[in-house]
C-alpha positions in Angstrom: 82.7 89.1 127.0 82.1 86.7 124.2 83.1 83.1 123.8 83.5 83.0 120.0 86.2 81.4 117.9 88.2 83.9 115.8 90.3 83.0 112.8 93.1 85.5 112.0 94.5 84.7 108.6 97.5 86.4 107.1 98.6 86.2 103.5 101.7 86.6 101.3 104.4 88.8 102.6 103.7 88.7 106.3 106.2 86.0 107.1 109.0 88.7 106.8 108.1 92.2 108.0 111.7 93.5 108.1 111.2 95.8 105.1 108.4 97.5 106.9 110.3 98.1 110.1 112.4 100.7 108.4 109.3 102.8 107.7 107.6 103.0 111.1 107.1 99.7 112.9 110.3 99.1 114.9 110.9 95.4 115.6 107.6 94.3 114.1 107.4 90.6 113.3 104.6 88.1 112.7 105.3 86.6 116.2 104.9 90.0 117.8 101.6 90.4 116.0 100.5 86.9 116.9 101.3 87.4 120.6 99.4 90.7 120.7 96.4 89.1 119.0 96.4 86.1 121.5 96.7 88.6 124.4 93.9 90.8 123.2 91.6 87.9 122.3 92.1 86.4 125.7 91.0 89.5 127.4 87.6 89.1 125.7 87.3 85.3 126.1 87.8 84.8 122.4 89.5 81.6 121.2 92.0 82.6 118.4 93.5 80.6 115.6 96.3 82.6 114.1 97.6 81.5 110.7 100.0 82.8 107.9 100.4 81.3 104.5 102.1 82.6 101.3 99.9 80.4 99.2 96.8 82.3 98.2 94.9 79.2 97.2 95.4 77.8 100.8 94.0 81.0 102.3 90.9 80.8 100.0 90.5 77.1 100.9 90.3 77.9 104.6 87.8 80.7 104.0 85.6 78.6 101.8 85.7 75.2 103.4 86.6 75.9 107.1 84.4 78.9 107.7 81.8 76.9 109.7 84.5 76.3 112.3 84.8 80.0 113.2 82.5 82.8 114.4 84.5 85.7 113.0 87.4 86.4 110.8 90.3 88.9 110.5 92.0 88.8 107.2 95.3 90.4 106.0 95.2 89.1 102.4 98.4 90.6 100.9 100.6 91.4 103.8 103.3 93.8 102.7 104.4 92.2 99.5 104.1 94.6 96.6 104.7 91.7 94.2 101.8 89.8 95.6 98.8 89.4 93.3 95.5 88.8 95.0 92.5 87.4 93.3 90.1 90.0 94.6 87.0 88.4 93.1 87.7 85.0 94.7 88.4 86.6 98.1 85.2 88.8 97.8 83.1 85.7 97.0 84.5 83.9 100.1 83.9 87.0 102.2 80.3 87.3 100.9 79.7 83.6 101.8 80.9 84.3 105.3 79.0 87.5 105.9 75.8 85.9 104.5 76.0 83.6 107.5 76.0 86.7 109.8 79.7 86.3 110.7 81.8 89.5 110.9 84.9 89.9 108.7 87.5 92.6 109.2 90.3 93.2 106.8 93.5 94.4 108.5 96.5 95.9 106.6 99.6 96.9 108.5 100.5 99.5 105.9 98.2 102.4 104.8 96.9 101.1 101.5 95.5 104.5 100.6 98.9 106.2 100.6 100.7 103.5 98.7 98.0 103.3 96.0 99.3 99.9 94.9 96.6 97.9 96.7 92.9 98.0 97.3 90.6 96.7 100.0 88.7 93.5 99.5 85.0 93.7 98.8 82.1 92.0 100.6 78.5 92.6 101.6 77.9 95.8 103.5 76.9 93.8 106.6 79.7 92.6 108.8 82.7 93.8 106.8 85.2 96.3 108.0 88.7 97.6 107.1 91.5 98.8 109.3 94.6 100.1 107.5 97.9 101.8 108.4 98.0 101.1 112.2 100.6 98.4 112.3 99.9 95.7 115.0 97.3 98.0 116.6 95.1 97.5 113.6 94.7 93.9 114.7 93.8 95.1 118.3 91.1 97.4 116.9 89.8 94.6 114.7 89.6 92.2 117.7 87.8 94.8 119.8 85.3 95.3 117.0 84.8 91.5 116.5 84.2 91.2 120.3 81.5 93.9 120.1 79.8 92.3 117.1 79.8 88.8 118.7 78.6 90.2 122.0 75.7 91.9 120.3 74.5 88.6 118.6 
């Protein structure tokens, strides 16, 4: 059990998951994901702050300026929006700043980014960065489990 504070931050396209439900995730919604994250985090004694914003600059602001308020991060930067353009360099710089503080960061993508080929994972230091892709809401569960292990080992 850990008593860390986890920020789960979701980017453009996640406010409406209806297009993705047709593919494989019946009745998936952001509220379903949020509830699963709160439930899973609670099992580990993790305090969770779950956010979604379609404004990339706001997501970066949180990562850059509010990172001292959290012990770990789960980021879904692009959601499912194929029209979303992410500034990978800016996100990578923010992630590097966080991991240089010894805080774990896991990127979660609902869709399998390797099949679609239209997106790529974020980049960060080798230490403390992970990627879960293509597992729907269960990607968040795996990421929370991993965060718990990392925080418990510190």
